[in-house]
C-alpha positions in Angstrom: -34.2 68.0 -74.7 -37.9 67.5 -75.0 -39.1 66.4 -78.4 -40.2 69.2 -80.7 -44.0 69.7 -81.1 -46.1 71.8 -83.4 -49.1 73.6 -81.8 -52.4 74.0 -83.7 -53.4 77.7 -84.1 -55.8 79.0 -81.4 -58.7 81.4 -81.7 -57.3 84.9 -82.6 -54.0 83.4 -83.6 -52.6 83.7 -87.1 -52.3 80.3 -88.8 -48.9 81.4 -90.1 -47.5 80.8 -86.7 -47.0 77.3 -85.7 -44.1 77.3 -83.2 -42.0 74.3 -82.5 -40.9 74.0 -78.9 -39.7 71.8 -76.0 -40.1 72.1 -72.3 -37.0 70.7 -70.6 -38.2 71.5 -67.1 -41.0 73.5 -65.5 -41.2 73.3 -61.7 -43.6 75.0 -59.2 -42.6 74.7 -55.6 -45.2 76.7 -53.6 -45.2 80.1 -55.3 -41.7 79.6 -56.6 -41.5 78.9 -60.4 -38.5 78.0 -62.5 -38.1 76.3 -65.8 -36.4 76.2 -69.2 -36.8 75.0 -72.7 -36.7 76.2 -76.3 -39.1 77.6 -78.9 -38.7 78.7 -82.6 -41.2 79.5 -85.3 -40.5 78.9 -89.0 -42.7 81.8 -90.0 -41.4 84.7 -87.9 -38.7 85.6 -85.3 -39.9 85.6 -81.7 -39.9 89.0 -80.0 -40.8 88.1 -76.4 -42.2 85.4 -74.2 -44.2 85.4 -70.9 -45.6 82.6 -68.7 -49.2 83.2 -67.7 -50.3 81.4 -64.5 -53.9 81.0 -63.3 -55.4 79.6 -60.1 -58.5 79.9 -58.1 -59.4 83.6 -58.2 -56.1 84.8 -59.4 -54.1 85.3 -62.6 -50.5 86.5 -63.1 -47.7 86.7 -65.6 -44.0 86.1 -65.3 -41.5 87.4 -67.8 -39.4 84.9 -69.7 -35.8 85.4 -70.8 -35.5 84.2 -74.4 -32.9 84.2 -77.2 -30.5 81.9 -75.3 -28.0 79.9 -77.4 -29.2 76.3 -78.1 -26.8 74.7 -80.5 -28.3 71.3 -79.6 -31.7 72.5 -81.1 -29.9 73.8 -84.1 -28.2 70.4 -84.6 -31.6 68.6 -84.3 -33.4 71.2 -86.6 -30.8 72.6 -89.0 -33.5 74.1 -91.3 -35.5 75.7 -88.5 -35.0 79.5 -88.5 -33.9 80.8 -85.1 -33.1 77.3 -83.7 -29.6 78.3 -82.6 -31.0 81.1 -80.3 -34.2 79.4 -79.3 -33.5 78.8 -75.6 -35.5 80.4 -72.8 -35.6 80.4 -69.0 -38.3 81.5 -66.6 -38.0 82.1 -62.8 -39.9 84.1 -60.3 -42.9 83.9 -58.0 -46.6 83.3 -58.8 -49.2 85.6 -57.3 -50.6 82.7 -55.3 -50.5 78.9 -55.0 -51.4 76.5 -56.4 -51.5 77.3 -60.2 -54.2 75.4 -62.1 -52.9 76.3 -65.5 -49.7 77.5 -67.2 -49.7 79.1 -70.7 -46.6 80.2 -72.6 -47.5 83.5 -74.4 -45.5 84.2 -77.5 -45.2 87.5 -79.4 -43.6 87.7 -82.8 -41.7 90.5 -84.5 -44.5 90.7 -87.2 -47.1 91.5 -84.5 -48.6 88.0 -84.3 -49.2 86.0 -81.1 -49.4 82.4 -79.9 -50.6 80.8 -76.7 -49.2 77.4 -75.8 -50.7 75.4 -72.9 -47.8 73.9 -71.0 -49.8 72.8 -67.9 -49.1 69.2 -68.5 -45.3 69.8 -68.3 -45.4 71.3 -64.8 -43.7 69.3 -62.0 -45.5 69.9 -58.7 -43.2 70.1 -55.7 -45.1 72.5 -53.4 -44.0 70.8 -50.1 -40.4 70.3 -51.2 -40.8 66.6 -50.6 -39.9 65.6 -54.2 -36.7 67.6 -54.0 -35.8 66.0 -50.7 -36.5 62.5 -52.0 -34.5 63.1 -55.1 -31.5 64.5 -53.1 -31.9 61.5 -50.7 -31.6 59.2 -53.7 -28.3 60.9 -54.7 -27.1 60.5 -51.1 -28.0 56.9 -50.9 -26.0 56.1 -54.1 -23.0 58.1 -52.8 -23.1 56.3 -49.5 -23.4 53.0 -51.3 -20.3 53.7 -53.3 -18.3 54.6 -50.1 -19.5 51.4 -48.4 -18.5 49.3 -51.4 -14.9 50.5 -51.0 -15.0 50.4 -47.2 -14.8 54.1 -46.7 -16.7 54.2 -43.4 -14.5 57.0 -42.1 -15.4 59.2 -45.0 -19.1 58.8 -44.3 -18.7 59.4 -40.6 -16.6 62.5 -41.1 -19.1 64.1 -43.5 -22.0 63.4 -41.2 -20.2 64.4 -38.0 -19.1 67.7 -39.5 -22.6 69.1 -39.6 -24.1 71.5 -37.1 -27.4 69.8 -36.7 -28.7 72.2 -34.1 -28.0 75.4 -36.1 -30.8 78.0 -36.3 -32.8 78.1 -39.6 -32.7 81.1 -41.9 -36.1 79.9 -43.2 -37.4 81.4 -39.9 -38.1 85.1 -40.3 -37.0 86.1 -36.8 -33.6 84.3 -37.3 -33.1 85.9 -40.6 -34.1 89.3 -39.2 -31.5 89.0 -36.5 -28.8 88.2 -39.0 -29.8 91.2 -41.2 -29.6 93.5 -38.1 -26.1 92.1 -37.4 -25.0 92.8 -41.0 -26.6 96.3 -41.4 -24.0 99.1 -41.4 -21.9 101.2 -43.7 -19.8 98.4 -45.0 -20.9 96.1 -47.8 -20.8 92.3 -47.4 -19.6 89.5 -49.7 -21.4 86.2 -50.3 -19.4 83.1 -51.3 -21.0 80.0 -52.7 -19.0 76.7 -52.6 -19.4 73.0 -52.3 -18.3 71.3 -49.1 -16.4 68.3 -50.4 -12.8 69.2 -49.6 -9.9 69.5 -52.0 -8.2 72.5 -53.7 -11.5 74.4 -54.3 -12.1 74.6 -50.5 -8.5 75.6 -49.9 -9.0 78.5 -52.3 -12.4 79.4 -50.8 -10.7 79.9 -47.4 -8.2 82.3 -49.1 -11.0 84.2 -50.7 -12.9 84.6 -47.4 -9.7 85.6 -45.5 -8.9 88.3 -48.0 -12.4 89.8 -47.8 -12.4 89.7 -44.0 -8.9 91.3 -44.0 -10.3 94.1 -46.2 -13.0 94.9 -43.7 -15.9 93.0 -45.1 -18.4 90.6 -43.5 -18.7 87.4 -45.5 -21.5 84.9 -45.8 -20.5 81.5 -47.0 -23.2 79.3 -48.4 -22.6 75.5 -49.0 -24.8 72.5 -49.7 -24.6 69.6 -47.4 -25.6 66.1 -48.4 -25.7 64.6 -44.9 -28.6 67.0 -44.0 -30.0 67.6 -47.5 -29.9 71.4 -46.9 -27.7 74.4 -47.1 -25.4 75.8 -44.5 -24.8 79.6 -44.2 -21.8 80.7 -42.1 -21.0 84.2 -41.2 -17.4 85.4 -41.0 -17.2 88.8 -39.5 -14.6 91.5 -40.3 -13.5 91.4 -36.6 -12.1 87.9 -37.4 -14.6 86.3 -35.1 -16.9 83.6 -36.5 -20.4 85.0 -36.5 -22.5 81.8 -36.4 -23.8 79.0 -38.6 -27.4 78.7 -40.0 -29.4 76.1 -41.8 -31.5 76.9 -44.9 -33.8 74.9 -47.1 -32.6 76.8 -50.2 -30.0 79.3 -51.2 -33.1 81.5 -51.8 -33.1 82.1 -48.0 -30.4 84.6 -48.8 -32.6 86.7 -51.1 -34.2 88.8 -48.3 -30.7 89.5 -47.0 -29.6 90.7 -50.4 -32.6 93.0 -50.4 -31.9 94.3 -46.9 -28.2 95.0 -46.9 -25.5 96.1 -49.4 -23.9 93.2 -51.2 -21.0 94.4 -53.2 -19.8 90.9 -54.4 -21.1 87.4 -55.0 -18.2 85.0 -55.5 -19.2 81.5 -56.9 -16.3 79.2 -56.1 -18.0 75.9 -57.1 -21.7 75.0 -57.0 -21.1 71.2 -57.5 -23.7 69.3 -55.5 -26.2 72.2 -55.3 -29.7 70.7 -55.6 -31.0 72.9 -58.4 -27.9 74.1 -60.3 -29.7 75.5 -63.3 -32.2 77.5 -61.2 -29.2 78.7 -59.1 -27.4 79.9 -62.3 -30.5 81.8 -63.4 -31.0 83.3 -60.0 -27.4 84.6 -60.0 -27.9 86.1 -63.5 -31.1 87.9 -62.4 -29.4 89.3 -59.3 -26.6 90.8 -61.4 -28.9 92.1 -64.2 -31.1 93.8 -61.6 -27.9 95.2 -60.0 -28.9 93.9 -56.6 -25.3 92.9 -56.3 -22.4 95.1 -57.4 -20.1 92.3 -58.8 -20.5 88.7 -59.8 -17.3 86.5 -60.0 -17.5 82.9 -61.1 -14.4 80.8 -60.5 -13.5 77.9 -62.7 -12.3 75.5 -60.0 -13.9 72.7 -62.1 -16.0 72.5 -65.3 -19.4 72.2 -63.7 -20.7 75.1 -65.8 -19.7 73.3 -68.9 -21.2 69.9 -68.0 -22.7 67.9 -65.1 -19.6 65.7 -65.7 -17.6 68.5 -64.2 -14.2 66.7 -64.7 -14.9 66.4 -68.4 -14.7 62.6 -68.5 -17.2 61.0 -70.8 -19.3 57.9 -70.2 -16.3 55.7 -71.2 -14.1 57.4 -68.6 -12.0 59.3 -71.0 -11.4 63.1 -71.4 -14.0 64.3 -73.9 -12.4 67.5 -75.2 -15.9 69.2 -75.2 -17.3 67.7 -78.5 -20.4 68.7 -80.4 -23.5 68.9 -78.3 -25.1 66.0 -80.1 -22.3 63.8 -78.8 -22.6 65.4 -75.3 -26.3 64.5 -75.3 -25.6 60.8 -76.1 -22.8 60.7 -73.5 -25.0 62.1 -70.7 -27.7 59.7 -71.4 -25.3 56.8 -70.9 -23.1 58.3 -68.1 -23.0 56.3 -64.9 -20.0 57.8 -63.1 -20.2 58.4 -59.4 -19.8 62.1 -59.6 -22.9 62.4 -61.9 -25.1 61.6 -58.8 -24.1 65.0 -57.4 -26.5 66.8 -59.8 -30.1 66.2 -60.9 -30.4 64.7 -64.4 -30.3 67.4 -67.1 -30.0 67.6 -70.9 -26.8 69.3 -72.1 -28.6 71.9 -74.2 -30.4 73.8 -71.4 -27.4 73.2 -69.1 -25.0 74.9 -71.5 -27.5 77.7 -72.4 -28.4 78.7 -68.8 -24.9 78.5 -67.4 -23.7 80.4 -70.5 -26.2 83.2 -69.7 -24.9 83.3 -66.1 -21.2 83.5 -67.3 -22.3 86.2 -69.8 -23.6 88.6 -67.2 -20.8 87.9 -64.7 -18.2 90.6 -64.3 -15.4 88.1 -64.2 -15.0 84.4 -65.0 -11.8 83.6 -63.1 -9.7 80.8 -64.5 -6.5 79.5 -62.9 -4.7 78.4 -66.0 -4.7 79.3 -69.7 -5.9 75.8 -70.5 -9.0 76.3 -68.4 -9.7 79.6 -70.2 -9.4 77.9 -73.6 -11.9 75.1 -72.5 -14.4 77.6 -71.3 -14.2 79.5 -74.6 -14.5 76.2 -76.5 -17.9 75.7 -74.7 -19.0 79.3 -75.2 -17.1 80.9 -78.1 -19.5 83.9 -77.9 -18.3 84.8 -74.4 -16.5 88.2 -74.2 -12.9 87.0 -74.0 -12.0 90.1 -71.8 -14.0 88.9 -68.8 -12.1 85.6 -68.7 -9.1 86.2 -66.5 -6.2 83.9 -65.7 -5.2 84.2 -62.0 -3.0 81.2 -61.0 -3.4 80.0 -57.4 -0.8 81.3 -55.0 1.2 78.4 -53.4 2.8 79.4 -50.2 4.6 76.1 -49.7 8.3 76.4 -49.4 9.9 73.1 -48.2 12.3 73.2 -45.4 14.7 71.2 -47.6 14.7 69.2 -50.8 14.6 65.5 -50.3 17.7 63.4 -51.2 17.0 61.5 -54.4 19.1 58.5 -55.6 18.6 58.1 -59.3 20.9 55.0 -59.3 18.6 53.2 -56.9 15.8 50.9 -58.2 12.8 52.7 -59.6 10.3 53.8 -56.9 7.4 56.0 -58.0 5.5 58.3 -55.7 1.8 59.1 -56.4 0.7 61.9 -54.1 -2.8 62.9 -52.9 -6.3 61.5 -52.7 -6.3 59.3 -55.8 -9.9 58.9 -57.0 -11.0 57.5 -60.4 -10.7 60.8 -62.1 -7.4 61.4 -60.4 -6.0 58.2 -61.9 -6.8 55.4 -59.5 -7.3 53.0 -62.5 -4.0 54.1 -64.0 -2.2 53.3 -60.7 -3.8 49.9 -60.5 -3.1 48.9 -64.1 0.5 50.1 -63.8 1.1 48.0 -60.6 -0.6 44.9 -62.1 1.5 45.2 -65.3 4.7 45.5 -63.2 3.6 42.4 -61.3 2.9 40.5 -64.5 6.1 41.4 -66.2 8.2 41.3 -63.0 9.5 44.8 -63.5 11.8 46.3 -61.0 9.3 49.0 -60.1 7.7 50.0 -56.8 4.8 52.4 -56.3 4.2 54.4 -53.2 0.9 56.3 -52.8 1.5 59.1 -50.4 -2.1 59.7 -49.4 -5.0 57.4 -50.3 -6.1 55.2 -53.2 -9.8 54.8 -53.9 -9.3 51.3 -55.4 -8.2 48.1 -53.7 -5.0 46.7 -55.2 -3.2 43.7 -53.7 0.4 43.8 -54.6 3.7 43.7 -52.8 4.9 46.4 -55.2 2.4 48.9 -53.8 2.5 50.9 -50.5 -0.3 53.3 -49.5 0.8 55.5 -46.6 -2.5 57.1 -45.7 -3.0 60.7 -44.9 0.0 63.0 -44.6 0.8 66.6 -43.8 2.5 68.7 -46.5 5.5 69.3 -44.4 6.0 65.6 -44.1 6.4 65.1 -47.9 10.2 65.4 -48.1 10.7 62.9 -45.3 8.2 60.4 -46.7 9.9 60.6 -50.1 13.3 59.8 -48.6 11.9 57.1 -46.2 10.4 55.2 -49.1 13.3 55.6 -51.5 11.3 57.6 -54.0 13.2 58.8 -57.1 10.3 59.6 -59.5 6.7 61.0 -59.2 3.7 60.2 -61.3 0.8 62.6 -61.5 -1.8 60.2 -62.9 -4.9 62.4 -63.3 -6.9 61.5 -66.4 -8.9 64.7 -66.5 -7.9 68.3 -67.4 -7.5 69.7 -64.0 -7.9 73.5 -63.6 -4.9 73.6 -61.3 -2.9 71.3 -59.1 -1.4 72.1 -55.7 0.3 68.7 -55.7 2.1 69.4 -59.0 3.4 72.7 -57.6 4.6 71.0 -54.4 6.4 68.3 -56.3 8.1 70.9 -58.5 9.3 72.8 -55.4 10.7 69.5 -54.1 12.7 69.2 -57.3 11.3 65.7 -58.0 11.2 64.3 -61.5 7.6 64.1 -62.6 5.6 62.2 -65.3 2.1 63.3 -66.1 -0.4 63.1 -69.0 -0.6 66.0 -71.4 -3.9 67.3 -70.0 -5.0 70.6 -68.5 -3.3 73.0 -66.1 -0.7 70.4 -64.7 0.7 69.8 -68.2 0.7 73.6 -68.9 2.8 74.0 -65.7 5.1 71.1 -66.3 6.0 72.3 -69.9 8.2 74.9 -68.2 9.9 72.4 -65.8 12.9 70.6 -67.1 12.4 67.7 -64.7 9.1 66.6 -66.3 7.9 64.3 -69.1 4.4 64.4 -70.5 2.5 61.5 -72.1 0.3 62.2 -75.0 -1.5 58.9 -74.7 -3.6 58.6 -71.5 -2.9 55.0 -70.4 -1.0 53.1 -67.7 1.2 51.5 -70.4 2.3 54.9 -71.8 2.9 56.2 -68.3 5.0 53.2 -67.3 7.1 53.3 -70.5 7.7 57.0 -70.0 8.6 56.5 -66.3 11.1 53.7 -67.1 12.8 55.6 -69.9 13.0 58.8 -67.8 14.5 56.9 -64.9 17.1 55.4 -67.3 18.0 58.9 -68.5 18.3 60.2 -64.9 20.4 57.2 -63.9 22.8 58.0 -66.8 23.0 61.5 -65.4 21.7 63.3 -68.5 19.0 65.7 -67.4 19.4 65.6 -63.6 21.3 68.8 -63.2 19.1 70.7 -65.5 16.0 69.5 -63.6 17.3 70.6 -60.3 18.4 74.0 -61.5 15.1 74.6 -63.2 13.2 73.6 -60.1 15.3 76.2 -58.2 14.5 78.9 -60.7 10.8 78.2 -60.8 10.1 77.5 -57.2 12.7 79.7 -55.5 15.8 78.6 -53.7 15.3 75.4 -51.7 17.6 75.1 -48.7 19.9 72.1 -48.8 
């Protein structure tokens, strides 16, 4: 948040009006303008704002959306009237380029006016070079982290998956050809998503398949770090892939929205998008102008809540969505790898602009009640009726349940791609403690572990197919599962799969996995998020199972919740 300032009155301006304001960001890229900030006046409420732009031989004005919630400003200025609703955002196109001056025009409810020269706050990026350099910086840091842990395959796969020769939607003839292909009686759907794998991409494929099956053409727009641009892929209702296109910005889709009937925009996850706040405002404007019939935003992560979209703070712990003043301090100190996926931003405008976008959406789709509660914690003013809970459908039905020997020595399975937020440090600390104390415990990571751990007690299998799970569990003598994620996940396919395999599970009392496991007799939840608490719980649970106490109940409950598993 920019520091508050007090403007001196100008000619023709009432001296009673001395607004305090902050410009968080104001960018001009060619004719494109987007920015956000806050403004409040102790003398009178603000009625409206406009941004006046002037260049050589031209002058124009852009409307400014104001009255957005800014609790961070209210915390900083508790005695400033209107501080809590002082946020504003501007986006649009100037009449020409470049603009030589930018003035924020303020009208008050008492009839007064102010004019604030904000030219000095403007960031110039007319060629797009600054954006590319910034994105390249994120990419370099991400590649550096992968190299540090020897993940050469991950880098090669991301780069090799790109269609470098795809036609560009920035070219009018290419865009015109696509529009001609899409024109017709049927409406189309546009889906936005990241391209980083995981459960969100699994769900995206389900969304696209359901729309295509319903007779719609679908445009999928993703951002791709290896090429620092967007990819737009057409899925036709005939079931035939309709082509892949490059685009310098998601705004390349705007002429398509104008030319064809778009009855739905589905935002699956915009993590990694190069200008996420401008994207959120663009979505809000499209829906407000009813240029799209329906806007659905899925909570596959908490990106709308915070750039730390896993809700881990600078110390690597679940934050619980605290006061914005604490969020501001945290973001300033945050150095986690996933923070490099977004440009730096203050939490005040982030929460305000994404809150506005969620507010105009027709549906905010959560996949668990815990996610719904967290979204409402961030925006208590959101209409609760638009926040739905639609659990993911899991089609996995194992061919058989694995044979588990609870009398055998303790062997713990950790399933999936275990990154830091998924609990890699928990796994390492647990293994090292077992080494130090010479505990009769082995750990098998069925998948991959992002940290190097040298221990004879640890086995990492590498990638696996879901249908191989039962066999891998038996082959390694697994008789317990640990779900070590330290963040409040919005859903977990892994947890569902482990339940359907009737495996005993230990997890932390966080998010959707804990919500799911409370209804499963074969689970134990740890209130303390630590390797020590997890290991103690695992050992005690294993002792109970070896004594035969809850084993039958766990198996029967798994059958009830997951359906009958063939023996």
